N, CA, C and O of each residue as an XYZ file, in Angstrom:
292
protein
N      13.910     -7.864     12.510
C      13.456     -7.119     14.059
C      11.554     -7.796     13.668
O      11.015     -7.980     12.577
N      11.041     -7.990     15.015
C       9.826     -8.224     14.663
C       8.864     -7.222     15.446
O       9.038     -7.064     16.654
N       8.044     -6.674     14.901
C       7.168     -5.022     15.616
C       5.824     -5.602     15.453
O       5.712     -6.209     14.388
N       4.990     -5.597     16.039
C       3.401     -5.375     16.037
C       2.940     -4.508     16.748
O       3.411     -4.007     17.768
N       1.808     -4.271     16.112
C       0.696     -3.164     16.919
C      -0.364     -3.725     17.710
O      -0.957     -4.731     17.323
N      -0.617     -3.209     18.678
C      -1.965     -3.139     19.730
C      -2.646     -2.187     19.451
O      -2.136     -1.071     19.347
N      -4.071     -2.419     19.248
C      -5.213     -1.387     19.419
C      -6.094     -1.398     20.084
O      -6.744     -2.443     20.086
N      -6.434     -0.564     20.734
C      -7.362     -0.834     21.688
C      -9.042     -0.451     20.976
O      -9.323      0.628     20.455
N      -9.810     -1.405     21.099
C     -10.941     -0.698     20.106
C     -12.513     -0.854     20.931
O     -12.628     -1.896     21.576
N     -13.635      0.041     20.949
C     -14.563      0.082     21.535
C     -14.546      0.128     22.857
O     -15.091     -0.815     23.431
N     -14.107      0.902     23.450
C     -13.769      1.037     24.951
C     -15.161      1.059     25.764
O     -15.880      2.052     25.873
N     -15.378     -0.034     26.239
C     -16.685     -0.052     26.863
C     -16.595      1.075     28.059
O     -17.681      1.423     28.522
N     -15.608      1.580     28.514
C     -16.005      2.683     29.598
C     -16.212      4.458     29.200
O     -16.478      5.435     29.900
N     -15.915      4.259     27.596
C     -16.689      5.425     26.817
C     -17.488      5.433     26.100
O     -17.388      4.959     24.968
N     -18.642      6.054     26.633
C     -19.811      6.187     26.209
C     -20.160      7.094     24.854
O     -21.099      6.989     24.065
N     -18.807      8.217     24.897
C     -19.216      8.984     23.544
C     -18.433      8.298     22.303
O     -18.522      8.912     21.240
N     -17.603      6.985     22.306
C     -17.334      6.469     20.924
C     -18.421      5.492     20.601
O     -18.879      4.638     21.360
N     -18.702      5.696     19.596
C     -19.922      4.468     18.919
C     -18.722      3.265     18.431
O     -17.744      3.298     17.684
N     -19.249      2.414     19.119
C     -19.104      0.897     19.277
C     -18.184      0.745     17.468
O     -18.722      1.568     16.726
N     -17.280      0.117     16.862
C     -17.173     -0.208     15.795
C     -17.341     -2.172     15.371
O     -16.740     -3.015     16.038
N     -18.132     -2.485     14.338
C     -18.189     -3.625     13.903
C     -17.134     -4.378     13.644
O     -16.110     -3.769     13.333
N     -17.095     -5.593     13.687
C     -15.553     -6.265     13.327
C     -15.305     -5.918     11.311
O     -14.243     -6.042     10.699
N     -16.310     -5.599     10.880
C     -16.233     -5.151      9.444
C     -15.871     -3.947      9.167
O     -15.577     -3.684      8.001
N     -15.824     -3.154      9.963
C     -15.162     -1.794     10.129
C     -14.064     -1.711     10.499
O     -13.200     -1.102      9.867
N     -13.895     -2.214     11.431
C     -12.524     -2.580     11.873
C     -11.451     -3.091     11.225
O     -10.278     -2.719     11.236
N     -12.103     -4.190     10.529
C     -10.981     -4.812      9.477
C     -10.695     -4.252      8.119
O      -9.720     -4.497      7.408
N     -12.132     -3.126      7.778
C     -11.658     -2.433      6.310
C     -10.740     -1.549      7.405
O      -9.775     -2.278      7.635
N     -10.625     -0.564      8.029
C      -9.724      0.117      8.861
C      -8.233     -0.039      8.668
O      -7.349      0.722      8.273
N      -8.267     -1.486      9.151
C      -6.761     -1.997      9.307
C      -6.098     -1.905      8.093
O      -4.988     -1.433      7.849
N      -7.229     -2.609      7.085
C      -6.634     -2.905      5.760
C      -6.132     -1.788      5.064
O      -4.991     -1.645      4.626
N      -7.123     -0.975      4.998
C      -6.605      0.642      4.524
C      -5.552      0.913      4.947
O      -4.929      1.333      3.972
N      -4.714      0.958      6.093
C      -3.688      1.765      6.865
C      -2.870      0.699      6.527
O      -1.748      0.902      6.992
N      -2.952     -0.578      5.788
C      -1.414     -1.338      5.310
C      -1.582     -1.229      3.928
O      -0.505     -1.253      3.332
N      -2.849     -1.085      3.013
C      -2.419     -0.685      1.648
C      -2.167      0.882      1.105
O      -1.707      1.219      0.014
N      -2.659      1.816      2.324
C      -2.262      3.291      2.191
C      -1.801      4.155      3.093
O      -2.279      5.245      3.407
N      -0.552      3.450      3.623
C      -0.281      4.070      5.192
C      -0.011      6.045      5.057
O       0.108      6.890      5.944
N      -0.001      6.156      3.607
C       0.656      7.538      3.611
C      -0.624      8.423      4.359
O      -0.397      9.416      5.050
N      -1.914      7.924      4.118
C      -2.803      8.986      4.569
C      -2.749      8.629      6.665
O      -3.535      9.311      7.322
N      -2.076      7.880      7.242
C      -1.975      7.319      8.461
C      -0.971      7.460      9.216
O      -1.179      7.431     10.429
N       0.241      7.629      8.777
C       1.700      7.777      9.068
C       2.461      8.944      8.318
O       2.686      9.037      7.111
N       2.822      9.872      9.415
C       3.648     10.971      9.191
C       4.856     10.893      8.940
O       5.588     10.020      9.407
N       5.282     11.962      8.027
C       6.462     12.090      7.415
C       6.888     10.648      5.961
O       7.917     10.698      5.286
N       5.906      9.634      5.830
C       6.183      8.825      4.899
C       6.170      9.627      3.100
O       5.237     10.264      2.611
N       7.004      9.430      2.696
C       6.947     10.165      1.597
C       6.509      9.391      0.313
O       6.022      9.981     -0.651
N       6.701      8.077      0.345
C       6.448      7.211     -1.106
C       6.032      5.934     -0.139
O       6.285      5.997      1.064
N       5.317      4.649     -0.770
C       5.210      3.821     -0.602
C       4.776      2.936     -1.817
O       3.840      3.489     -2.394
N       5.056      2.005     -2.282
C       4.869      0.599     -2.957
C       4.786     -0.519     -2.638
O       5.473     -0.605     -1.620
N       4.306     -1.611     -2.897
C       3.668     -2.907     -2.685
C       5.124     -3.759     -3.797
O       5.220     -3.377     -4.963
N       5.663     -4.358     -3.506
C       6.789     -5.079     -3.699
C       6.129     -6.522     -4.278
O       6.269     -6.999     -5.404
N       5.318     -7.090     -3.065
C       4.646     -8.224     -3.403
C       3.501     -8.480     -2.573
O       3.352     -8.136     -1.400
N       2.523     -9.272     -3.478
C       1.424     -9.389     -2.789
C       1.003    -11.139     -2.982
O       1.118    -11.815     -4.005
N       0.553    -11.510     -1.797
C       0.338    -12.563     -1.755
C      -0.905    -13.306     -0.933
O      -1.588    -12.483     -0.322
N      -1.242    -14.367     -0.821
C      -2.791    -14.688      0.192
C      -2.349    -14.265      1.325
O      -1.376    -14.893      1.744
N      -2.767    -13.318      2.044
C      -2.712    -12.941      3.101
C      -1.793    -12.191      3.781
O      -1.519    -12.235      4.980
N      -1.081    -11.103      2.427
C       0.043    -10.600      2.943
C       0.200     -9.720      1.848
O      -0.326     -9.863      0.745
N       1.119     -8.592      2.287
C       1.642     -7.635      1.426
C       3.236     -7.773      1.681
O       3.712     -8.336      2.667
N       3.925     -7.223      0.730
C       5.580     -6.938      1.119
C       5.308     -5.545      0.691
O       4.529     -5.349     -0.241
N       5.896     -4.555      1.306
C       6.155     -3.174      0.656
C       7.309     -2.198      0.890
O       8.044     -2.789      1.681
N       7.662     -1.412      0.704
C       8.833     -0.751      0.590
C       8.432      0.819      0.906
O       8.045      1.512     -0.034
N       8.513      1.294      2.036
C       8.293      2.796      2.536
C       9.354      3.559      2.230
O      10.413      2.964      2.027
N       9.332      4.786      2.142
C      10.266      6.121      2.352
C       9.944      7.103      2.468
O       9.072      7.727      1.864
N      10.856      7.495      3.575
C      10.690      8.737      4.768
C      11.969      9.654      4.402
O      12.921      9.491      5.165
N      12.082     10.241      3.749
C      13.136     10.860      3.142
C      14.503     10.310      2.931
O      14.588      9.876      1.782
N      15.555     10.171      3.577
C      16.689      9.015      2.114
C      16.522      8.069      3.101
O      17.361      7.177      2.972
N      15.459      7.825      4.437
C      15.365      6.379      4.646
C      14.253      5.274      4.078
O      13.038      5.472      4.060
N      14.986      3.966      3.580
C      13.944      3.325      3.065
C      13.782      2.231      4.328
O      14.618      1.937      5.182
N      11.973      1.571      4.091
C      12.088      0.442      5.699
C      10.987     -0.293      4.470
O       9.938      0.071      3.938
N      11.853     -1.486      4.376
C      11.126     -2.703      3.802
C      10.336     -3.410      5.149
O      10.906     -3.831      6.155
N       9.003     -3.419      4.907
C       8.103     -4.731      5.904
C       7.180     -5.559      5.106
O       6.916     -5.440      3.910
N       6.807     -6.269      5.812
C       6.089     -7.272      5.543
C       4.691     -7.273      6.241
O       4.770     -7.448      7.457
N       3.157     -7.081      5.634
C       2.320     -6.762      6.451
C       1.421     -7.990      6.629
O       0.833     -8.096      5.553
N       0.956     -9.123      7.575
C       0.636    -10.309      7.168
C      -1.357    -10.244      7.857
O      -1.605    -10.028      9.043
N      -2.132    -10.410      7.107
C      -3.577    -10.332      7.101
C      -4.124    -11.350      8.051
O      -5.340    -11.459      8.205
């Protein structure tokens, strides 16, 4: 199964939100991949299985359910 996230940032129609820089956005996306427990409700554990240039493979446990995925940067 292939799944991707689409995230809207810097909505020009909402002046109440301060625009993010590219570096701030990138750092946030990497933080979400490396530390999903801070962002994903119900995640019990996460461990990185493999790390390479431009990707990580991880195992995430939600109760009895285990999900293995690959994040490409």
